[in-house]
All heavy atoms as an XYZ file, in Angstrom:
862
protein
N       0.850     -1.187      0.000
C       0.000      0.000      0.000
C       0.889      1.242      0.000
O       1.829      1.346      0.761
C      -0.903     -0.027      1.226
C      -1.865      1.107      1.241
C      -2.809      0.993      2.438
O      -2.475      0.419      3.453
N      -3.971      1.548      2.286
N       0.581      2.189     -0.876
C       1.364      3.404     -1.032
C       1.055      4.391      0.095
O      -0.099      4.619      0.433
C       1.040      4.051     -2.380
C       1.969      5.172     -2.738
C       1.683      5.654     -4.144
C       2.650      6.758     -4.505
N       2.475      7.205     -5.861
N       2.096      4.957      0.681
C       1.931      5.907      1.781
C       1.606      7.300      1.245
O       2.218      7.774      0.296
C       3.219      5.970      2.602
C       3.099      6.828      3.832
C       4.364      6.809      4.654
O       4.966      5.732      4.804
O       4.750      7.886      5.125
N       0.627      7.949      1.843
C       0.223      9.288      1.427
C       1.221     10.331      1.913
O       1.757     10.231      3.017
C      -1.157      9.609      1.997
O      -1.484     10.943      1.719
N       1.478     11.346      1.094
C       2.357     12.449      1.475
C       1.573     13.639      2.006
O       2.142     14.656      2.320
C       3.198     12.880      0.275
C       4.170     11.823     -0.164
C       5.025     12.325     -1.291
C       5.975     11.235     -1.736
N       6.908     11.686     -2.735
N       0.274     13.490      2.112
C      -0.581     14.572      2.578
C      -0.761     14.441      4.081
O      -1.104     13.384      4.592
C      -1.954     14.533      1.876
C      -2.875     15.589      2.446
C      -1.784     14.690      0.381
N      -0.520     15.546      4.789
C      -0.727     15.566      6.234
C      -1.831     16.567      6.530
O      -1.794     17.692      6.063
C       0.554     15.982      6.956
C       0.402     15.945      8.461
C       1.730     16.166      9.136
C       1.634     15.944     10.618
N       1.020     16.978     11.359
N      -2.821     16.136      7.282
C      -3.956     16.988      7.609
C      -4.029     17.157      9.116
O      -3.995     16.182      9.862
C      -5.277     16.370      7.095
C      -6.466     17.218      7.513
C      -5.227     16.198      5.588
N      -4.090     18.406      9.565
C      -4.323     18.725     10.967
C      -5.645     19.466     11.030
O      -5.911     20.340     10.215
C      -3.218     19.637     11.527
C      -1.904     18.904     11.703
O      -1.918     17.695     11.933
O      -0.847     19.561     11.613
N      -6.468     19.134     12.014
C      -7.746     19.826     12.157
C      -7.942     20.291     13.588
O      -7.348     19.753     14.515
C      -8.933     18.910     11.779
O      -8.941     17.796     12.669
C      -8.838     18.430     10.353
N      -8.773     21.303     13.731
C      -9.152     21.831     15.043
C     -10.662     21.717     15.191
O     -11.361     22.707     15.268
C      -8.761     23.310     15.164
C      -7.305     23.644     15.306
C      -7.098     25.146     15.287
C      -6.739     23.065     16.569
N     -11.187     20.543     15.191
C     -12.630     20.356     15.273
C     -13.210     20.836     16.592
O     -12.936     20.273     17.635
N     -13.986     21.919     16.539
C     -14.706     22.466     17.689
C     -13.823     22.764     18.896
O     -14.228     22.568     20.029
C     -15.846     21.532     18.100
C     -16.870     21.394     17.018
O     -17.141     22.338     16.292
N     -17.439     20.214     16.879
N     -12.610     23.203     18.652
C     -11.708     23.572     19.737
C     -11.474     25.072     19.699
O     -11.421     25.673     18.636
C     -10.355     22.876     19.587
C     -10.422     21.370     19.660
C      -9.042     20.772     19.478
O      -8.064     21.302     19.975
N      -8.972     19.677     18.746
N     -11.302     25.663     20.870
C     -10.964     27.077     20.949
C      -9.472     27.184     21.226
O      -9.011     27.007     22.345
C     -11.772     27.764     22.053
C     -11.573     29.264     22.180
C     -11.900     29.966     20.863
C     -12.443     29.807     23.285
N      -8.721     27.421     20.144
C      -7.270     27.494     20.218
C      -6.834     28.645     19.327
O      -7.373     28.827     18.243
C      -6.626     26.181     19.689
C      -5.123     26.278     19.644
C      -7.062     24.990     20.517
N      -5.867     29.420     19.788
C      -5.323     30.477     18.928
C      -4.643     29.809     17.740
O      -3.830     28.901     17.906
C      -4.334     31.339     19.690
N      -5.005     30.242     16.547
C      -4.443     29.634     15.343
C      -2.930     29.734     15.341
O      -2.235     28.807     14.944
C      -5.045     30.293     14.100
C      -4.740     29.650     12.767
C      -5.139     28.181     12.753
C      -5.450     30.385     11.653
N      -2.412     30.844     15.810
C      -0.961     31.029     15.876
C      -0.309     29.932     16.717
O       0.741     29.406     16.368
C      -0.665     32.411     16.464
C       0.790     32.779     16.451
C       1.003     34.216     16.897
O       0.098     34.809     17.496
O       2.092     34.724     16.633
N      -0.956     29.540     17.819
C      -0.423     28.468     18.663
C      -0.492     27.125     17.951
O       0.393     26.289     18.084
C      -1.203     28.383     19.980
C      -1.004     29.607     20.852
O       0.012     30.314     20.675
O      -1.880     29.863     21.705
N      -1.551     26.910     17.199
C      -1.722     25.654     16.479
C      -0.689     25.497     15.365
O      -0.170     24.412     15.139
C      -3.135     25.578     15.900
C      -3.399     24.338     15.103
C      -3.570     23.123     15.731
C      -3.479     24.397     13.728
C      -3.820     21.977     15.001
C      -3.727     23.257     12.988
C      -3.907     22.044     13.624
N      -0.375     26.573     14.672
C       0.533     26.496     13.533
C       1.957     26.129     13.944
O       2.651     25.431     13.230
C       0.547     27.816     12.765
C      -0.769     28.188     12.087
C      -0.638     29.545     11.417
C      -1.193     27.140     11.088
N       2.413     26.641     15.059
C       3.737     26.320     15.603
C       4.849     26.351     14.554
O       5.705     25.473     14.519
C       3.706     24.961     16.289
C       2.811     24.900     17.495
C       2.820     23.545     18.158
N       2.425     22.458     17.286
C       1.181     22.025     17.115
N       0.200     22.593     17.745
N       0.920     21.018     16.314
N       4.819     27.322     13.674
C       5.900     27.493     12.709
C       5.860     26.584     11.502
O       6.774     26.599     10.692
N       4.811     25.773     11.343
C       4.730     24.847     10.215
C       4.292     25.581      8.951
O       3.502     26.508      9.026
C       3.709     23.738     10.502
C       4.042     22.868     11.679
C       3.027     21.758     11.837
C       1.839     22.242     12.622
N       0.886     21.197     12.966
N       4.791     25.151      7.779
C       4.268     25.713      6.527
C       2.842     25.206      6.306
O       2.522     24.061      6.634
C       5.220     25.180      5.460
C       5.832     23.964      6.057
C       5.854     24.168      7.551
N       1.985     26.058      5.773
C       0.580     25.711      5.549
C       0.289     25.854      4.064
O       0.310     26.960      3.529
C      -0.359     26.641      6.359
C      -0.006     26.623      7.832
C      -1.814     26.271      6.111
C      -0.158     25.295      8.509
N       0.033     24.731      3.390
C      -0.308     24.780      1.969
C      -1.739     25.256      1.766
O      -2.023     25.993      0.833
C      -0.126     23.417      1.315
C       1.335     23.060      1.154
O       2.148     23.967      0.884
O       1.673     21.874      1.302
N      -2.657     24.823      2.629
C      -4.058     25.210      2.500
C      -4.662     25.352      3.891
O      -4.664     24.406      4.668
C      -4.851     24.158      1.709
C      -6.357     24.405      1.611
C      -6.646     25.683      0.830
C      -7.053     23.213      0.984
N      -5.166     26.543      4.166
C      -5.881     26.806      5.412
C      -7.352     26.926      5.075
O      -7.751     27.788      4.295
C      -5.378     28.104      6.050
C      -6.098     28.563      7.315
C      -5.950     27.530      8.426
C      -5.566     29.915      7.755
N      -8.178     26.036      5.637
C      -9.624     26.060      5.388
C     -10.299     26.620      6.632
O     -10.061     26.147      7.740
C     -10.155     24.657      5.102
C     -11.636     24.652      4.826
C     -12.134     23.260      4.515
C     -13.605     23.339      4.208
N     -14.411     22.491      5.050
N     -11.134     27.642      6.416
C     -11.812     28.309      7.526
C     -13.322     28.187      7.344
O     -13.870     28.617      6.338
C     -11.413     29.799      7.598
C      -9.901     29.949      7.747
C     -12.150     30.494      8.737
C      -9.410     31.378      7.590
N     -13.992     27.628      8.356
C     -15.454     27.536      8.378
C     -15.862     27.636      9.843
O     -15.921     26.640     10.553
C     -15.925     26.219      7.764
C     -17.445     26.125      7.680
O     -18.137     27.083      8.082
O     -17.934     25.076      7.229
N     -16.073     28.868     10.315
C     -16.250     29.096     11.752
C     -17.514     29.866     12.110
O     -17.595     30.445     13.187
C     -15.011     29.792     12.360
C     -13.821     28.870     12.364
C     -14.699     31.078     11.634
N     -18.487     29.896     11.228
C     -19.791     30.484     11.535
C     -19.732     31.910     12.087
O     -19.893     32.141     13.290
C     -20.570     29.582     12.509
C     -20.752     28.159     12.021
C     -21.432     28.038     10.676
O     -22.347     28.823     10.386
O     -21.024     27.160      9.899
N     -19.459     32.860     11.205
C     -19.491     34.301     11.486
C     -18.304     34.828     12.288
O     -18.351     35.937     12.791
C     -20.812     34.703     12.161
C     -22.017     34.509     11.270
C     -23.310     34.838     11.938
N     -23.753     33.855     12.912
C     -24.272     32.666     12.632
N     -24.400     32.294     11.388
N     -24.674     31.859     13.569
N     -17.238     34.068     12.399
C     -16.043     34.537     13.112
C     -14.811     34.485     12.218
O     -13.685     34.371     12.691
C     -15.820     33.690     14.373
O     -16.894     33.832     15.265
N     -15.033     34.573     10.910
C     -13.939     34.406      9.949
C     -12.850     35.463     10.119
O     -11.661     35.142     10.100
C     -14.485     34.449      8.519
C     -15.523     33.395      8.219
C     -16.952     33.780      8.600
O     -17.204     34.961      8.917
O     -17.809     32.892      8.584
N     -13.241     36.712     10.292
C     -12.251     37.789     10.424
C     -11.440     37.635     11.702
O     -10.233     37.911     11.720
C     -12.918     39.156     10.375
S     -13.596     39.536      8.741
N     -12.077     37.161     12.758
C     -11.369     36.960     14.017
C     -10.268     35.908     13.875
O      -9.210     36.022     14.487
C     -12.339     36.561     15.136
C     -13.218     37.702     15.607
C     -14.495     37.864     14.782
O     -14.619     37.286     13.679
O     -15.387     38.610     15.239
N     -10.513     34.890     13.055
C      -9.479     33.882     12.804
C      -8.270     34.541     12.155
O      -7.132     34.358     12.586
C     -10.016     32.737     11.923
C      -8.885     31.835     11.454
C     -11.066     31.934     12.674
N      -8.515     35.341     11.109
C      -7.397     35.997     10.429
C      -6.681     36.990     11.344
O      -5.459     37.090     11.313
C      -7.898     36.725      9.173
C      -8.523     35.851      8.082
C      -8.895     36.718      6.886
C      -7.601     34.717      7.677
N      -7.450     37.710     12.156
C      -6.852     38.690     13.058
C      -6.004     38.028     14.144
O      -5.145     38.666     14.746
C      -7.944     39.563     13.680
C      -8.569     40.492     12.651
C      -9.866     41.143     13.109
O     -10.480     40.670     14.094
O     -10.279     42.127     12.454
N      -6.209     36.731     14.379
C      -5.426     36.002     15.371
C      -4.078     35.518     14.860
O      -3.289     34.960     15.621
N      -3.802     35.752     13.590
C      -2.521     35.323     13.026
C      -1.436     36.355     13.277
O      -1.658     37.551     13.111
C      -2.651     35.115     11.510
C      -3.446     33.903     11.071
C      -3.709     33.972      9.576
C      -2.705     32.637     11.427
N      -0.252     35.876     13.640
C       0.909     36.746     13.762
C       1.552     36.953     12.401
O       1.332     36.170     11.467
N       2.353     37.980     12.266
C       2.977     38.291     10.979
C       3.823     37.132     10.457
O       3.815     36.847      9.265
C       3.813     39.565     11.082
C       4.238     40.108      9.736
C       3.049     40.382      8.812
O       2.041     40.951      9.227
N       3.135     39.961      7.566
N       4.554     36.459     11.330
C       5.372     35.314     10.878
C       4.491     34.203     10.315
O       4.878     33.510      9.382
C       6.215     34.775     12.023
C       7.363     35.666     12.391
C       8.231     35.052     13.444
N       7.587     33.905     14.083
C       7.941     33.391     15.232
N       8.925     33.913     15.904
N       7.322     32.339     15.740
N       3.303     34.024     10.906
C       2.421     32.956     10.433
C       1.827     33.264      9.069
O       1.645     32.368      8.256
C       1.316     32.693     11.455
C       1.888     32.131     12.740
O       2.741     31.221     12.664
O       1.509     32.615     13.811
N       1.528     34.526      8.802
C       0.986     34.901      7.490
C       1.916     34.448      6.377
O       1.469     33.952      5.346
C       0.794     36.412      7.399
C      -0.502     36.887      7.956
C      -0.681     37.605      9.099
C      -1.801     36.690      7.402
N      -2.017     37.862      9.289
C      -2.727     37.311      8.255
C      -2.275     36.050      6.266
C      -4.098     37.315      8.015
C      -3.635     36.055      6.016
C      -4.530     36.683      6.885
N       3.211     34.605      6.580
C       4.170     34.274      5.522
C       4.253     32.782      5.254
O       4.772     32.363      4.227
C       5.550     34.821      5.871
O       6.068     34.172      7.029
N       3.733     31.958      6.148
C       3.765     30.504      5.975
C       2.559     29.964      5.209
O       2.533     28.806      4.830
C       3.818     29.831      7.343
C       5.102     30.095      8.074
C       5.117     29.326      9.385
N       6.376     29.542     10.045
C       6.547     30.404     11.039
N       5.538     31.117     11.489
N       7.741     30.543     11.591
N       1.540     30.782      5.016
C       0.291     30.320      4.402
C       0.307     30.609      2.906
O       0.508     31.735      2.486
C      -0.928     30.999      5.058
C      -0.957     30.683      6.556
C      -2.218     30.555      4.381
C      -1.965     31.496      7.329
N       0.057     29.560      2.108
C       0.062     29.709      0.657
C      -1.336     29.928      0.094
O      -1.518     30.700     -0.835
C       0.701     28.469      0.012
C       1.043     28.661     -1.452
C       1.897     27.542     -1.982
N       1.189     26.278     -2.025
C       0.448     25.869     -3.045
N       0.313     26.614     -4.108
N      -0.167     24.703     -3.002
N      -2.352     29.235      0.642
C      -3.719     29.355      0.139
C      -4.704     29.327      1.301
O      -4.453     28.670      2.303
C      -4.113     28.178     -0.750
C      -3.153     27.770     -1.797
C      -3.700     26.576     -2.551
O      -4.600     26.710     -3.371
N      -3.168     25.397     -2.299
N      -5.845     29.997      1.097
C      -6.918     29.974      2.085
C      -8.236     29.750      1.359
O      -8.482     30.357      0.316
C      -6.972     31.298      2.880
C      -5.679     31.487      3.687
C      -8.197     31.340      3.793
C      -5.577     32.819      4.403
N      -9.051     28.888      1.919
C     -10.415     28.667      1.445
C     -11.311     28.909      2.644
O     -11.048     28.395      3.736
C     -10.611     27.223      0.921
C     -12.066     26.968      0.569
C      -9.713     26.960     -0.266
N     -12.357     29.697      2.465
C     -13.232     30.009      3.596
C     -14.673     30.148      3.159
O     -14.960     30.565      2.039
C     -12.781     31.300      4.269
N     -15.558     29.822      4.088
C     -16.970     30.134      3.939
C     -17.184     31.373      4.799
O     -16.976     31.334      6.011
C     -17.827     28.976      4.434
C     -19.307     29.229      4.290
C     -20.119     28.078      4.816
O     -20.423     28.072      6.022
O     -20.448     27.179      4.016
N     -17.553     32.481      4.160
C     -17.640     33.766      4.855
C     -19.080     34.253      4.863
O     -19.757     34.234      3.844
C     -16.720     34.813      4.181
C     -16.865     36.166      4.840
C     -15.273     34.348      4.224
N     -19.520     34.700      6.030
C     -20.851     35.281      6.193
C     -20.745     36.782      5.946
O     -20.000     37.468      6.642
C     -21.379     35.023      7.605
C     -21.625     33.583      7.874
N     -20.615     32.682      8.123
C     -22.786     32.879      7.912
C     -21.142     31.492      8.321
N     -22.453     31.578      8.197
N     -21.480     37.276      4.964
C     -21.437     38.708      4.651
C     -22.479     39.441      5.485
O     -23.521     39.861      4.997
C     -21.657     38.943      3.162
C     -21.371     40.376      2.768
O     -20.643     41.060      3.523
O     -21.871     40.815      1.728
N     -22.161     39.611      6.758
C     -23.014     40.325      7.701
C     -22.242     41.554      8.165
O     -21.071     41.442      8.554
C     -23.372     39.426      8.903
C     -24.143     38.199      8.412
C     -24.172     40.201      9.945
C     -24.351     37.133      9.458
N     -22.857     42.715      8.078
C     -22.211     43.970      8.491
C     -20.860     44.180      7.812
O     -19.888     44.579      8.443
C     -22.038     44.011     10.015
C     -23.366     43.999     10.754
O     -24.351     44.574     10.227
O     -23.438     43.402     11.851
N     -20.790     43.892      6.514
C     -19.559     44.112      5.752
C     -18.479     43.082      5.977
O     -17.317     43.311      5.648
N     -18.849     41.932      6.515
C     -17.870     40.893      6.829
C     -17.071     40.400      5.640
O     -15.875     40.142      5.753
N     -17.711     40.287      4.480
C     -17.007     39.806      3.296
C     -15.946     40.810      2.860
O     -14.804     40.435      2.568
C     -17.994     39.534      2.157
C     -17.388     39.039      0.846
C     -16.660     37.721      1.042
C     -18.480     38.896     -0.209
N     -16.297     42.095      2.833
C     -15.319     43.126      2.447
C     -14.152     43.176      3.430
O     -12.992     43.290      3.032
C     -15.980     44.500      2.362
C     -16.895     44.626      1.146
O     -16.705     43.870      0.164
O     -17.798     45.477      1.181
N     -14.456     43.078      4.712
C     -13.392     43.103      5.726
C     -12.479     41.902      5.570
O     -11.251     42.040      5.634
C     -13.998     43.131      7.127
C     -12.958     43.203      8.226
C     -13.587     43.303      9.599
C     -12.502     43.382     10.666
N     -13.071     43.347     12.018
N     -13.043     40.730      5.352
C     -12.260     39.508      5.166
C     -11.332     39.661      3.962
O     -10.145     39.373      4.033
C     -13.208     38.326      4.972
C     -12.557     36.979      5.080
C     -12.324     36.399      6.308
C     -12.210     36.275      3.934
C     -11.734     35.143      6.405
C     -11.625     35.025      4.026
C     -11.390     34.459      5.261
N     -11.898     40.165      2.867
C     -11.111     40.384      1.650
C      -9.979     41.389      1.896
O      -8.846     41.174      1.481
C     -12.017     40.881      0.525
C     -11.286     41.163     -0.783
C     -12.183     41.878     -1.778
N     -13.316     41.090     -2.192
C     -13.304     40.256     -3.236
N     -12.223     40.107     -3.958
N     -14.392     39.595     -3.564
N     -10.281     42.482      2.593
C      -9.269     43.511      2.873
C      -8.114     42.967      3.705
O      -6.947     43.287      3.452
C      -9.907     44.696      3.589
C     -10.806     45.522      2.692
C     -11.663     46.528      3.453
O     -11.473     46.704      4.687
O     -12.532     47.146      2.809
N      -8.418     42.137      4.694
C      -7.363     41.539      5.518
C      -6.448     40.685      4.651
O      -5.219     40.771      4.749
C      -7.967     40.710      6.668
C      -8.694     41.615      7.663
C      -6.888     39.894      7.375
C      -9.535     40.865      8.688
N      -7.034     39.861      3.786
C      -6.234     38.992      2.919
C      -5.410     39.787      1.915
O      -4.231     39.501      1.700
C      -7.141     37.994      2.195
C      -7.785     36.934      3.084
C      -8.805     36.137      2.284
C      -6.736     36.027      3.681
N      -6.024     40.782      1.304
C      -5.299     41.582      0.310
C      -4.150     42.356      0.958
O      -3.105     42.546      0.340
C      -6.260     42.505     -0.430
C      -7.170     41.726     -1.373
C      -8.243     42.565     -2.041
O      -8.501     43.712     -1.595
O      -8.849     42.061     -3.011
N      -4.323     42.777      2.205
C      -3.246     43.476      2.920
C      -2.051     42.546      3.161
O      -0.928     43.014      3.363
C      -3.756     44.024      4.250
N      -2.293     41.239      3.098
C      -1.222     40.252      3.259
C      -0.760     39.693      1.909
O      -0.135     38.642      1.850
C      -1.697     39.112      4.172
C      -2.010     39.551      5.582
C      -0.791     40.059      6.318
O       0.330     39.626      6.064
N      -0.998     40.989      7.237
N      -1.071     40.410      0.833
C      -0.629     40.074     -0.522
C      -1.246     38.795     -1.104
O      -0.627     38.111     -1.914
C       0.899     39.995     -0.602
C       1.542     41.321     -0.297
O       0.995     42.360     -0.710
O       2.590     41.343      0.379
N      -2.471     38.499     -0.705
C      -3.197     37.397     -1.322
C      -4.040     37.930     -2.462
O      -4.565     39.038     -2.399
C      -4.134     36.726     -0.307
C      -3.451     35.765      0.617
C      -2.855     36.218      1.777
C      -3.398     34.411      0.335
C      -2.218     35.343      2.646
C      -2.778     33.523      1.184
C      -2.186     33.995      2.345
N      -4.183     37.126     -3.502
C      -5.153     37.380     -4.556
C      -6.435     36.711     -4.099
O      -6.424     35.535     -3.718
C      -4.683     36.780     -5.882
C      -3.351     37.311     -6.411
C      -2.918     36.507     -7.631
C      -3.468     38.776     -6.741
N      -7.553     37.433     -4.124
C      -8.790     36.950     -3.509
C      -9.931     36.907     -4.519
O     -10.133     37.858     -5.275
C      -9.198     37.864     -2.323
C     -10.459     37.338     -1.649
C      -8.060     38.011     -1.324
N     -10.667     35.804     -4.514
C     -11.874     35.658     -5.307
C     -12.982     35.204     -4.360
O     -12.801     34.264     -3.587
C     -11.698     34.606     -6.432
C     -13.010     34.350     -7.148
C     -10.623     35.043     -7.403
N     -14.128     35.881     -4.424
C     -15.287     35.491     -3.628
C     -16.445     35.233     -4.573
O     -16.650     35.994     -5.517
C     -15.645     36.586     -2.636
N     -17.168     34.152     -4.316
C     -18.335     33.880     -5.146
C     -19.403     33.164     -4.340
O     -19.157     32.677     -3.242
C     -17.955     33.098     -6.406
C     -17.493     31.693     -6.116
O     -17.907     31.066     -5.163
N     -16.620     31.173     -6.968
N     -20.583     33.133     -4.914
C     -21.703     32.400     -4.346
C     -22.103     31.327     -5.338
O     -22.416     31.638     -6.489
C     -22.903     33.331     -4.120
C     -23.033     33.848     -2.751
C     -24.360     34.559     -2.539
O     -24.956     35.114     -3.453
N     -24.813     34.546     -1.312
N     -22.098     30.094     -4.891
C     -22.586     29.035     -5.762
C     -24.097     29.186     -5.887
O     -24.736     29.886     -5.093
C     -22.227     27.663     -5.181
O     -22.888     27.476     -3.944
N     -24.675     28.526     -6.867
C     -26.120     28.667     -7.068
C     -26.898     28.187     -5.854
O     -27.965     28.702     -5.556
C     -26.568     27.950     -8.335
C     -26.387     26.454     -8.318
C     -26.834     25.846     -9.623
C     -26.579     24.340     -9.594
N     -26.940     23.709    -10.834
N     -26.331     27.255     -5.090
C     -27.003     26.773     -3.879
C     -27.041     27.836     -2.783
O     -27.892     27.795     -1.904
C     -26.301     25.517     -3.336
C     -26.364     24.306     -4.240
C     -25.289     24.316     -5.334
O     -24.310     25.077     -5.225
O     -25.466     23.576     -6.295
N     -26.110     28.783     -2.828
C     -26.030     29.815     -1.790
C     -26.691     31.130     -2.192
O     -26.770     32.052     -1.378
C     -24.568     30.079     -1.423
C     -23.809     28.917     -0.803
C     -22.345     29.295     -0.570
C     -24.456     28.448      0.486
N     -27.141     31.242     -3.444
C     -27.764     32.485     -3.908
C     -28.892     32.906     -2.978
O     -29.700     32.088     -2.548
C     -28.315     32.341     -5.330
C     -27.248     32.217     -6.387
C     -26.518     33.515     -6.609
C     -25.535     33.350     -7.752
N     -24.415     34.235     -7.671
N     -28.896     34.194     -2.645
C     -29.914     34.720     -1.755
C     -29.559     34.609     -0.281
O     -30.265     35.116      0.572
N     -28.454     33.950      0.021
C     -28.011     33.839      1.407
C     -26.885     34.846      1.649
O     -26.483     35.573      0.751
C     -27.504     32.423      1.706
O     -26.217     32.233      1.150
N     -26.370     34.861      2.843
C     -25.247     35.735      3.185
C     -23.924     34.979      3.149
O     -22.905     35.501      3.583
C     -25.464     36.341      4.574
C     -26.681     37.237      4.635
C     -27.004     37.682      6.045
O     -26.882     36.937      6.992
N     -27.423     38.934      6.169
N     -23.931     33.761      2.621
C     -22.733     32.928      2.582
C     -22.005     33.042      1.247
O     -22.631     32.979      0.185
C     -23.104     31.463      2.814
C     -23.603     31.107      4.204
C     -24.050     29.655      4.240
C     -22.532     31.364      5.238
N     -20.692     33.199      1.339
C     -19.839     33.273      0.158
C     -18.665     32.327      0.331
O     -18.163     32.136      1.437
C     -19.293     34.692     -0.036
C     -20.342     35.661     -0.512
C     -21.240     36.227      0.389
C     -20.441     35.991     -1.853
C     -22.216     37.114     -0.047
C     -21.420     36.870     -2.297
C     -22.292     37.424     -1.382
O     -23.265     38.292     -1.815
N     -18.228     31.747     -0.769
C     -16.994     30.975     -0.788
C     -15.872     31.926     -1.186
O     -15.988     32.645     -2.179
C     -17.090     29.826     -1.790
C     -18.138     28.828     -1.384
O     -18.143     28.346     -0.261
N     -19.047     28.520     -2.289
N     -14.806     31.924     -0.404
C     -13.666     32.803     -0.672
C     -12.438     31.937     -0.898
O     -12.154     31.012     -0.128
C     -13.420     33.780      0.501
C     -12.188     34.634      0.243
C     -14.647     34.652      0.727
N     -11.727     32.257     -1.965
C     -10.500     31.558     -2.322
C      -9.385     32.600     -2.387
O      -9.546     33.620     -3.056
C     -10.655     30.869     -3.679
C     -11.854     29.961     -3.741
C     -13.071     30.445     -4.189
C     -11.759     28.644     -3.323
C     -14.195     29.625     -4.230
C     -12.872     27.818     -3.362
C     -14.082     28.312     -3.816
N      -8.294     32.338     -1.698
C      -7.177     33.290     -1.682
C      -5.880     32.520     -1.885
O      -5.683     31.450     -1.311
C      -7.148     34.039     -0.353
N      -5.014     33.079     -2.719
C      -3.749     32.415     -3.013
C      -2.664     33.465     -3.168
O      -2.909     34.590     -3.579
C      -3.870     31.537     -4.282
C      -4.115     32.375     -5.522
C      -2.670     30.642     -4.446
N      -1.465     33.082     -2.845
C      -0.320     33.950     -3.092
C       0.719     33.161     -3.879
O       0.690     31.937     -3.880
C       0.261     34.496     -1.803
C       1.072     33.482     -1.027
C       1.939     34.116      0.042
N       1.213     34.208      1.280
C       1.166     35.307      2.028
N       1.812     36.373      1.674
N       0.510     35.315      3.155
N       1.605     33.862     -4.502
C       2.697     33.250     -5.240
C       3.502     32.408     -4.252
O       3.892     32.888     -3.196
C       3.569     34.339     -5.854
C       4.681     33.787     -6.716
O       5.126     32.645     -6.486
O       5.117     34.502     -7.620
N       3.753     31.145     -4.576
C       4.461     30.259     -3.655
C       5.856     30.754     -3.314
O       6.422     30.401     -2.297
C       4.529     28.845     -4.221
O       5.245     28.841     -5.438
N       6.431     31.612     -4.121
C       7.762     32.154     -3.821
C       7.732     33.125     -2.654
O       8.756     33.474     -2.104
C       8.362     32.836     -5.057
O       7.604     33.984     -5.380
N       6.506     33.592     -2.257
C       6.391     34.535     -1.152
C       6.204     33.862      0.193
O       6.169     34.517      1.212
C       5.229     35.490     -1.413
C       5.455     36.399     -2.598
C       4.353     37.415     -2.742
O       3.713     37.762     -1.732
O       4.120     37.850     -3.869
N       6.052     32.526      0.220
C       5.885     31.832      1.491
C       7.233     31.361      1.994
O       8.159     31.145      1.220
C       4.930     30.628      1.358
O       5.443     29.755      0.363
C       3.532     31.081      1.015
N       7.343     31.219      3.300
C       8.576     30.716      3.886
C       8.286     29.424      4.606
O       7.181     29.159      5.015
C       9.179     31.719      4.892
O       8.215     31.937      5.931
C       9.537     33.017      4.231
N       9.319     28.636      4.724
C       9.161     27.374      5.451
C      10.072     27.396      6.576
O      10.441     27.090      7.433
C       9.439     26.199      4.532
C       8.485     26.204      3.375
C       8.505     24.933      2.571
O       8.863     23.881      3.116
O       8.158     24.974      1.414
């Protein structure tokens, strides 16, 4: 049986500072789905941790400008950001957000 090279760490229903969880590891993909606390997750990152993240996927609730704020935080960290609503989410306040940076800008 072939061994997988993919390592997945999750924080299922735990209250932990993301910066503490990352512990200096490179992050290829950070997935955020935290029910209206998306910006708080990003605001909990330290500057050193931002440089370790290559991509982010999030479900963002656009309440009180939450989507714009989320996008602004990512763009301030040099991510290219795309937000969209799938046809299943049309009419809701939920958006899928995809953010990526050039892999040469991340550090390990």
